[in-house]
C-alpha positions in Angstrom: 0.0 -0.3 0.2 2.9 2.6 0.3 4.9 2.2 -2.4 1.2 2.6 -4.4 0.7 5.6 -2.5 4.0 6.8 -3.1 4.1 5.6 -7.5 0.5 8.1 -7.1 2.4 10.9 -4.7 5.7 10.5 -8.1 3.0 10.9 -11.1 0.8 13.2 -9.8 4.1 15.1 -8.8 4.8 15.1 -12.6 2.6 15.5 -13.8 2.2 19.1 -12.5 5.5 19.8 -13.4 4.8 19.1 -16.8 1.4 21.6 -16.4 3.4 24.2 -14.5 6.2 24.3 -17.8 3.3 23.9 -19.9 1.7 27.2 -18.3 5.3 28.9 -18.1 4.8 27.9 -22.0 2.3 30.3 -23.0 2.9 32.3 -19.8 5.9 33.5 -21.0 5.0 33.6 -24.9 2.5 36.0 -24.2 4.8 38.3 -22.0 6.7 38.6 -25.0 3.3 39.4 -27.3 4.6 35.5 -29.0 6.0 36.9 -32.0 9.5 37.5 -29.9 7.8 35.3 -26.8 7.2 31.6 -28.2 11.3 30.6 -29.8 12.6 31.7 -26.1 10.1 30.6 -24.1 10.0 27.0 -25.8 14.0 27.3 -25.3 13.8 27.1 -21.7 11.4 24.7 -21.5 13.8 22.1 -23.5 16.4 23.4 -21.5 14.3 22.6 -18.4 12.7 18.8 -19.9 16.4 18.5 -20.9 17.9 19.0 -17.4 15.1 16.4 -16.2 16.6 14.2 -18.7 20.0 14.4 -17.3 18.8 13.3 -14.1 18.4 16.5 -12.5 14.8 16.7 -11.4 15.5 18.8 -8.4 16.1 21.9 -10.1 13.9 25.2 -9.3 11.9 24.9 -12.4 10.3 28.9 -12.8 14.2 30.1 -12.1 15.7 27.7 -14.3 13.4 28.7 -17.4 13.7 32.3 -16.7 17.1 32.9 -16.4 17.7 31.0 -19.7 14.0 32.9 -21.0 15.9 36.0 -20.6 20.0 34.7 -21.6 18.3 33.3 -24.7 16.1 35.7 -25.6 17.9 37.1 -28.8 19.4 33.8 -29.8 16.2 32.1 -29.5 14.6 34.2 -31.7 17.5 33.9 -34.4 16.2 30.4 -34.9 12.6 31.2 -34.9 13.0 33.7 -38.0 14.8 31.0 -39.6 12.6 28.2 -38.5 9.6 31.0 -40.2 11.2 31.3 -42.7 11.5 27.5 -43.5 7.4 27.0 -42.6 6.5 29.8 -44.4 8.2 28.9 -47.8 6.7 25.1 -46.9 3.3 26.5 -46.8 4.2 28.6 -50.1 5.5 25.7 -52.0 1.3 23.7 -50.7 -0.5 26.8 -52.0 1.5 26.3 -54.9 0.7 22.7 -56.1 -3.0 23.3 -54.7 -3.2 25.0 -57.3 -1.6 25.5 -59.4 -2.2 22.4 -62.7 0.5 22.5 -63.9 2.0 19.0 -65.9 5.4 19.6 -64.3 4.1 20.7 -60.5 2.4 17.4 -60.9 6.7 15.7 -62.0 7.8 17.4 -59.6 6.0 17.2 -56.6 6.8 14.0 -54.2 10.1 15.1 -54.7 8.4 17.8 -53.0 6.8 16.7 -50.8 10.0 14.6 -49.5 11.7 17.4 -49.4 9.5 19.0 -47.4 9.4 16.1 -44.9 13.0 16.4 -44.3 12.9 20.2 -43.1 10.7 20.2 -40.7 11.7 16.8 -39.6 14.6 18.8 -39.4 13.2 21.8 -36.9 12.3 19.6 -34.6 15.3 18.7 -34.9 16.8 22.6 -33.3 15.7 22.9 -30.0 17.2 19.6 -28.8 20.3 20.3 -30.2 20.2 24.0 -29.7 19.9 23.1 -25.5 21.5 20.2 -25.9 25.4 21.3 -27.6 27.0 25.1 -27.5 26.8 25.5 -31.4 26.8 28.6 -33.5 22.8 28.5 -35.4 24.3 27.4 -38.9 25.6 24.5 -36.6 23.0 23.6 -35.1 20.7 23.1 -38.3 24.0 20.8 -40.0 23.8 18.3 -36.8 20.2 18.6 -36.8 19.8 17.6 -40.4 22.8 15.1 -39.9 20.8 13.1 -36.8 17.3 13.6 -38.3 19.4 11.6 -42.1 21.1 8.9 -39.9 17.7 8.0 -37.1 14.7 6.9 -38.7 13.3 5.3 -35.4 14.3 8.2 -33.5 11.7 10.5 -36.3 9.2 7.7 -36.4 9.4 8.1 -31.8 8.9 11.4 -33.2 5.8 10.9 -35.1 4.2 8.7 -33.7 4.2 10.9 -29.9 3.4 14.3 -31.3 0.7 12.5 -33.1 -0.7 10.7 -29.9 -0.6 14.2 -28.4 -2.6 15.4 -31.5 -5.6 13.0 -31.0 -5.9 13.5 -27.3 -5.9 17.5 -27.2 -8.4 17.0 -29.8 -11.0 14.4 -27.9 -9.8 16.4 -24.3 -9.1 20.0 -26.0 -8.4 21.1 -22.5 -5.6 19.8 -22.0 -3.9 21.3 -24.9 -3.8 23.6 -22.6 -2.0 22.4 -19.2 0.0 19.5 -21.5 -0.1 20.1 -25.3 3.8 22.1 -25.5 5.2 20.3 -22.8 4.4 16.7 -23.5 5.6 17.5 -27.3 8.3 19.0 -26.3 9.2 15.4 -24.1 8.7 13.1 -26.5 11.0 15.4 -29.2 14.0 15.9 -26.0 13.3 12.2 -25.1 13.8 11.0 -28.7 16.6 13.2 -29.4 18.2 12.5 -26.4 19.5 8.9 -26.9 21.2 9.2 -30.3 23.2 12.9 -28.1 24.1 10.2 -25.5 24.9 7.6 -29.0 27.3 10.2 -30.6 28.6 11.2 -27.1 30.2 7.5 -26.7 31.5 7.5 -30.6 33.2 10.5 -29.8 34.5 9.0 -26.3 35.3 5.5 -28.5 37.2 6.9 -31.8 38.3 11.2 -30.7 
């Protein structure tokens, strides 16, 4: 009975933690008027989840979030500009292909869809790579793309997890407010973290 109570307490504690960082993510995104606040808030959330995965589960959540938000505000928005530009190009391509009756577009549709899929998957890796390594933006993009190419199982894990969160939130919309962002970030970070460990192990083995 004691063990069951302890497990229940731990489960409730983690539910509260994920709800808390999701609310911080929403709140700090709004503080930055969304346009400037979304990416620093997202980086802050990924930073906390990374620390949890590394075993540092007792970190002061608000202080860590706020410190990261301030220190990464400008740099993370630089990454944000890139993400928005890529997302914009993808949307434009989709609209163009939908409205074009050109036979040439029909021929290149599949390659374009593959490129767009690769771009989206690369964007999923950007945030974990950003918080895990001290790299310049160009290196973050390059490493994210390479990791996406050589880790198909992790890609599938991300997609399955994100789709699962999407359907749960669609069925119970209220959960999105408390867990939509934090669970999605946790799925992405949890899929990437073993990749980082694997790469670090290879680096130590073959210096």
